[in-house]
N, C-alpha and C positions, 0 to 999 in steps of 0.2 A: 503494500500499499504506500510506503514511502517513494516509489519510483514516480515520477511525472508522466503525464500523458504524452504521447508521441506526437510529433509536430504536425502530422498530418500531411497530405499531399499538397504540392504546390499550388493546385489549382483550386482548393478550398478559399472560400472567402475569410479574410483575416477575422471578421466580426464572428463567424462561427467557430473559428479555433479559439477566440478568447472566450467565447461563451461556454465552449466545452471544457477549457481550463477551469472556469469558475465552478461549473457544475463538479468537476472532478474533486476540486479542493472541498467544496460543501459537503460531498458525499465522504471524503477521508474525515473530516472534522466531525460529523454525525456519527459515524463508524467508532471513532475514538471514544466519544462521549458514552456510547452505547456499552462499550467494552468497560469503561469504568464502573458502570452500574452493575454489570455482572460479576465483576470481582468482588462484590461484597459478600459476606456469610447470609445475609438476610436480603440478598437480592430477589429471592421469590416474593417478597413482600412489597419490593420496591417497583418491579417491572410493569404493574398495572396501575401506578399513579398516574394521574391525569398528565403531568408534565412529560413522563417518559413514554406514555402513548403517543402524546403529540410529536415527540421526537422520532419515534419510529414512523409515524405517518409522514413526517417531513423526508425522512430518509427514503421513503417508498416513492414518493412523488419526485425526488431527484433522481432516484434510480431509474423510473420510467421515462423521464425527459431524457436522460442521458443515453439510455439504450435506443431510443426512437431518433436522437439527435445525430448518434454516431454508432450505428448498429454493427459495423463490421469490427471496428476496433474496440468498442465499448459494450456491445450488446451482451456478450456472454458474461463478463465480469459483472455487470449491473445486474443481471439476473440473478447471479449467485449470491451477491451482496444482499439482494433484496430478500431472497429466499432464507438466507442464513442468518442475517442480522434481526430483520423485521419480524419473522415467524418462527423458524425452525430452533434457534437458540433459547427462545422463551418457552417452547414446548419442552424442550430438554431440560431446562431448569425446573420446570414444573414436575416433570415425571422423576427427576432426581431426587426432589423434596417432597415426593407423594404423601410420607408419612406426616408431613405438618399440615397437610390441605384435608380438611374433612367435608363430608358429603354435604352438599346444599350450603356450604359456607360462601362468603363472599369472593374469596380466591378462586374456589371451584367455578362460580358462576362467571368471573371475570375470564377464565380460561376457556370455559365453553364460549363465551362471546369471541374470544380471539380466534379460535377454531372456524367458527361460522364467518366471521369477517374475511379471514383467509380465503375461504372457499367462494364468497362472493366476489373478492377482488380478481381472484384468478380466473373466474367465469369471466368477467367483464374484460380482463386482459386479453383471454383467448380470443373472444369476440372482436375485440379491437385490432388485434393483430390480423386477423383473417380479413376484416374490412379494409384496413390500411393498405395492405399489400394484395388485396384481391385474390386470396388463396381459394383454391378449389379442393375443399376437403370433404366435399359431400360423400365421396365413396369411403372415407376413412372414419369419420364420426358421425354420430346421429343427432347432433345439434350444432349447426353452423349458422355462419353469417350468410343469409341469402338475399341478394339484390333484388329488389322489387322489379319484375319483367316490365312493368308500365313505365318506368323511367326511361327505359330506352338501353343503349348500349352501355356497356361497363367503362368507367373511366380509364384511360390509358395508365398504365403503370410504368413510371419512370424510375423504378428502382433498379439497381444492379443485380447480376447473377448472385454475387457474394451476399447481399441484403436479402434476396429472397431464400437463400439457403438458410440464413440465419433465422429468418421468419418462421419457415417450416419446422426447424428444429426447436425454436421457442414455444412453438404449439405443441411439441412433443413434450417438452419439460414442464409446461403448464398443467398438461393432462397427468403427469406423475406427481407434481405437486397437489394437484387436486385428490389424487388417489392416496396421498400421504396423510393429507389433512382429513379425508374421510376415515381412513384407517385409525387415526388417532381418535377421532370422535368415537370411532366403535369400542375403544378400549375404556370409555366412560360409561358409567351404570345409567341404564335407561335409555341409551342411544343404539339403535341397529343400523349401521351404515356399511356392513361388509360387502353387501352386493354392489352398492353404490362405489367403493373403492374398487373393487374388482372391475367394474365398468369402466372407470377412468383409466386404469392400467391396461386393459385390453384395447382400449382406443387409443392410447399413446403407442402401443405396438403397432396399430393399424397406420398411424402417421409416420413411424419410422420403424419398420420391421427389423432393420439391421441393428438396431441398439436393443441390447439384452437387459438393460437395467429394470424395466417393467416386470420381467419375470423374478428378479431377485426380491421385488417387493411383494409379488403375488406369493411367492414361497413363504415370506414372513407373514403373510395375512392368513395363508393356508393353515399354519400352525401344525398340530398333530391330528388334522382330519385325515380319515381314511387310513389310519396307521401310519402317518407321514408320507404316504406315497405321493399325494398331490404336492407337499411340498418338496419332496426329492425331485419330482418331474421338474417343477418350476425352475430349481437351482440348476439342473442338469441343462435346461434349456438356455439359461442365463449363460452358463460356462460354455455352451457350444457357440454362443455369439460373441462372447468375450475372449475366449481362448479354444478356438475350434481345434486346433492341434492335440489338446489335452484329453479329448473325448472320443414310424413310430408306430459305430452302428451297433455293435454288439450290445453294448450297454443300454442304449436306447431300446432296442428291441426287447431285451429281456425286462426291462421295467414296464414295457407296455404289456406283456405276456402276463406279468403278476397282476396288473390291473384288469386284465380281461378275465383270467380265472376267477378273481375275487368277485368281480361284478357278475359272473355266471351264479356263483354260488349264493350271493346276495339275493339276486333275482329270484333264484329258484326258491330260496326260503320264503320269500314275501310272496310269490304268486302260486303257492303249492295248492291252495283251495280254489274252488271254482269262483271266479270274479267275473264281473262284467268288464266291456272294454275300456269303459271309463276308469274303473278301478285299477286295471293293470297299468293303464299309462299313468295315473297318478303314482303308483308306487314306483314305476321307472323314473319318473322325473324327480321323486322325492330321494331315490337312490345316489343319482348324480354320478353313475359310473358309465353310463351308456356311451357318452363322447369317447371315454378312453377305449371302449371296446371296438367303436366305430373306427377310430383312427388306426388301432392295430391291424385290423382286418382290411383296411385300406392299404396297408403297408404290404400284409400278406398277398393280397390280390396281385400285387405287381412283382411278386416273387414266387410264381407257382412251382418253380424247380425245387426251392427250398422246402416247400410243402410236401412234395413228394419224397424227397430224400428223408426228412424227418417224420414221415407219416407214423411208422411204426414206434419210434422212440417218444412220440408225444401223444400217445393215445389218450392220456387222461385230459389232455387239452380238448382233443375232439369229443370226448364224451361229455364234458362240460359245454362245449360249444352246441353240440346237439340239444341237450337239456334247454339251454337258452333260445335256441331257435324254436323249440316246441312251446315255450312259454310266451313268445311274441306273437301277437295276433297277426293273422295272414292278411293279405290284400283284401279278399272278400269280406272278411270280418270287419275291417276298418271301413270299407265302403259302405257296408250296411248297417253300421253303427249310428248313422245320422250325425258324425261330428261335423261341425261347421268348419270345414277347410278351405283354404284359398285355392283357386284354380290351379296353381303351380304344384301344389302338393297332390291334389287330385289327380294330375296328370302323371305324377311319379308313381302313384299307386298303380298305374295300368301295367307298369313293367317291372315292379318290385319281385314278381315270382319268376324272372327270367335271369339266366346266368349272367347276363351283361345289361347294366341299366341303361336304357336309352338316353337318358339325360339325369342330371343330379343337381341339386341346390347347393349353394354355398352356406355353411354352418359357422358358428363361431370358432369351433376348434380347427376348422380349415383356415380361418383367417389367423389364429394364433400361431399356427404351425408353418406359415407361408415362408418359403426359402429354406425350410429344413432339408439337408441332403437326402435322407432316406426317403422322403414322401414326395421328391421332385416328381417322380414318374406318375404317381397317383393324383397329383394336382395339375396334369397337363389338360384335364377336361375341363378345369374352372377358368374363368375369366375374371381376374381379381380386379380389374378395372372397371368393371361395370358396377351398377348399383346393385347391392345385395338386396333380395326381397325381404321386407320387414315380416318376419315370422313370429308367432306367439309360441310361448315355451311348449305348449302343447303339439303344434305344428313341427317344431324342431325335432321333438321326440318321434314323431310318426315318420319324418325323413330319416332318421337314425335307423328306425325299424326297417324301413324299406331297403337301406343299404346292407343291414345284416342280413335280412332274409334273401337279397338277391346274392350275397356271398355265400350263403348256404348251397344255394343252387349251383353256383359256380364251383364250389369245391366238390359237390356230389358228381359233376361231370367229369372230374380229373381221374385219371388212371390210378388204380390202387385201391378203389373203394374205401377211402378215408371216410366219407358220409355217404349214405344212401338215403333217397327221398320215397317214401311210399305214397304214391298219389291217392291211393284208395281212402287212407285214413288221413292222409295230409300231415305226416310227422316225418321228422329226420331221426334216422338211427346211425349210430357210429361203428357198430360190429354186428355180426351175424347172429342169428338167435342162438344157435347152438353154443357160440362163444359166450354169449351172455349168460346162458343157463350154467355153463361151466365156471364161470366167474362167480355166479350167485352160489353155487355148492362151495366153491373155495372159501367165500366168504362165510357162508354158515358154519362150515368146519372151523374156520378161524375163530369164529365168534364161540363157538363150543369150547375150544381149546382155552380161550380167554376166560370163559366162565370157570372151567375146572381149575385153571391156574390161581384165579381169584378165590375159589373156594379152599383151595389148598393153603394159599396165604393167609386166609382169614382164619383157619383152623390153627395154623402155627402161631399165628399171633394171640388166638385165645388162650393156647397152651402156655405161651411165654407170661402172658399175663397172670395166669392162675399160680405159676411157679413163682412170680414175683410177689404176689399177695401172700403165698404160703410163707416166704422168707421174711416178710414185713410182719405178720402176724407172730412168727416165732421170736424175731427181734424184740417186738413189743411186749410180748410175755415175759422175756427176760428181763426188760427194763422195768416192767411194772410189779415185778417180784424180786427185788434185789436181795431180800434176806435169804430166800430159798437157793439163790444161785452163788452169791457171793456177798461178803460183808463190806463191799465197797459200793459207793454210790454210783449210780448210772449216770447222773448228770454232774458235770464238772463245769465250774464258772471261775475261769482265772481272772485275776485282777491286772492292772497296767504293769506293775512291776514283774509279775510272773512272764508276761509276754515280752517285756523288754529284755530281761536278764536271761530267761530259760526258754527261749522259743523252740530249740530243738526237743525239750521234754515235751512241750505242749503239742508238737507235731507227732512225737510217738504215741502219746495218748489218744490223739485224734485219730491216727490210722490204725490203731490196734482193733478197732470194731467192737471194743467192749465198752467204751463210754461215748456220750454225746456232749460235746463241748458247747456251752451256751456263751456267748459274747454279749454283755449287756451294752447298751448304747453308752453308758457313762465310761466304759473302758475304752471304748474306739475314741470318745472325746479326749480322753486324757492321752491316748498315744498320739493324737494329733497335736495336743499341746507340746509333747515332748520330741516331736520329730526334727525339729530345728537343732536340737543340742544333743540328742541321743541317737546313735546309729541303729540301736536295738529296736527303738520305736519304728523308725522307718522300715526295718525288716519286718517288724510285726504287722504294719499297716499292708505291706505288699503281699505278705502271705495271706492275710485274711481276705484281701481283694480277690486274690486268685481262687481261694476256696470258694467264697460266695459265688463267684463268676460260674465256677464249676458245678455248683449246685450240690456240694457234697453235704449227704444226709447226716454225718457224724460231727459236722461244725456249723452251727447256726447263729444268726444275729437275732438277738431278742430287743424289740421295742420297748419303750417305756410305756407300762400301763397302769392304770390306777393311781392311786394317792401316793406321792414319793416324798422323801425326806428333804424338805427344802430348808436347811440350817445354814443359812448364807452367813451368819457369824462364824460357825464351826468351820465353813469352807476357808474363810480367811485364817482362822487360827491353827487347824490341823487338817490339811488337804487329805492326807491319807484315811483319817478317820471319817471324813465326809464322804469320800469315794467308797469306803467299806459299806457305809450305811445305804449308799444308792445301790451297791451290788446286793445287799441284804434285801432290799427292797424289791429287786428284780427276782430273787430267789424266792421271796415269799409267794410272788404270783405264780412261780413255776411249780411249787409244792402244792398250791391250791388247785391248779390246773390238771397235774398228774397224779396227785393223791387223792383225787375225788372218790368217795366211797370208802376210804380206808380210815380206820381210827388213829392210827400213828403213821404219820408221813415222815418222821425221822429217818435219816440215813439216805433220803432220796437224792438230796443236793449236797455238794461239798465245794466250798470256796477254796481254791488253791491259790495262795499268795506268795509273792516273792520276798515278803518281809519276815524277818526271824521270829519264831514263836516259842524258842526254848524257854524263855524267862519272860513271861507276860508283865511281871513287875516293873521292867525297865520301859515298858512302853508308857505313852502319855495317857493322861486321865481319860480324854475322849476316846482313845483307841481301846482302852480296856472296857470302856462302857460298851463300844460297839461290838467287840467279842462278846460280853454277856448277853446284848440283845440278839445275836445270833444263836447263842446257846438256848435262851427262851423260845426262839422260833424254830427249832429243832433243824438247825442248817450247821453242818460241820465247817470249820476254818482249819485248813492244815497248810504247812509249808509245802511248796510244789515239789521240792526235792524229797521231803520225807514221805509224801504220798506216792511218789515214783518209786522210791525205795520199797515201801510197802506192797505196791502192786508187782513188782519183780520178785519178790520174795514168795507172795502166794503163788506167782507162775503164770 
């Protein structure tokens, strides 16, 4: 932007050159001021203030003047600045700060107005360019600036060839911008402009079919529709036009084959029951896959040798194609249905049951695929320069049905009996009846084998479940009757000191299968407090996380339940005693849950601690009180090493 405007041709009037320089400087200044606004963190709150809207409107006016004053040297740059600084950067700013913008807020309303204003401006600009340069776009877009025939002859155009080229491409870019603005509108709640955006993109392709950018936008618009097939097709089309050396030949045909087979299956599912012609057509239009099938078959029609070579290896394709052909209404059914069809479509119905269509009508997919090398032979029967008849969605579906039915008769005529047409019942068949019966028998045999395999797997799964239930019941019996099996408690509750200093011992107790180790929440909190200064605490945390993740049934985490000891003063005076009270609280809940129905739950739970308990008199008063509280609650407290030694001696 710092570079000045070119000096221009020597034949240009000096006044025009000076005017161009002044406009250019004014544009640079306005852009600089807008950039300063967008640099702020709260720019999304500033962009819709009246003074900033006025600044963008001023820049828009300057860019329009500049592009029409000097279209060859400044037209493209003025277009780009207008779109980027007046519309696009504001849109990106709002999308980036979406979390700050609430539904039905003032900012959202201003954003909606911004998009609507942009659509109105580019529609006006598109019409003005056509009028100013007398462009003939009637065969490309469906709303144009049309000169009143009563006025007489058109005004002579004094623009140069380069100016006319710029005007043509400017119309193309206006349509792309209109599609983008409609797509952004579609992202807002309560606004459905997807079809409008698609319409603008396809018209941009009609104006300049050699530019593939609209296909990229169409891929973004399609999203994940039809399992991403539509988006992938659009991106491939964009790639073939931008970098043709990097890619409806093998990739293109395979993508179309996938669309064809999926369309056959979807149509088959939708039309399986008896339906009227109107209902069938409504289902086909709603599916949206018929255009892809038609394009694929157009390509196949121009490659009959490929069909014959791949006939046997592509049998599933012909099977599905025969299903689709039989689901589509025949020409006689369409003619007798009473549908209001235009004369061109009525004429097409006369020959759709023939191998070669006498004529064909131009469809949107044909316009979109214009100049695609694989379809060049198929498109020779079209005249893209003539006006395309305005067909309704229903009539377009009927034309596609005619093309597909005609292809069915075409392929039935080829050698190799890929498809056969039975005129008595009016259906297509892909293989002989005997082969069909053989396939049916094979399918039934495979189904019976699958049923037998499923029954055997279900029996084995039930046996494994019963065996597991038996093991669990035996384990629960041994744990619920500790006195009969062993004098040691089945539930062990280690404290923070035991996990920090004696983790290997805890691991042996947990892996022995004899005990269930319970980890209270307060112990985990204690490890978390010590992890910065004690490596043993970090090891304990890693061990517990790994065991909990594996789902080890012998080591479990216990959440805090019920009323707990909240001795905040004790927590400050004696942290070990306070922790022991919290662990004891968890043990009480455990004995109440596991000792239900027993008169004496003593011996059920043992707290194993890393603190020395050989001489309790040397412990603090609060700790001695905590030990007495544990004894009253029938909860044993033992040093972890003493408990381990006792367990080893018992064997």
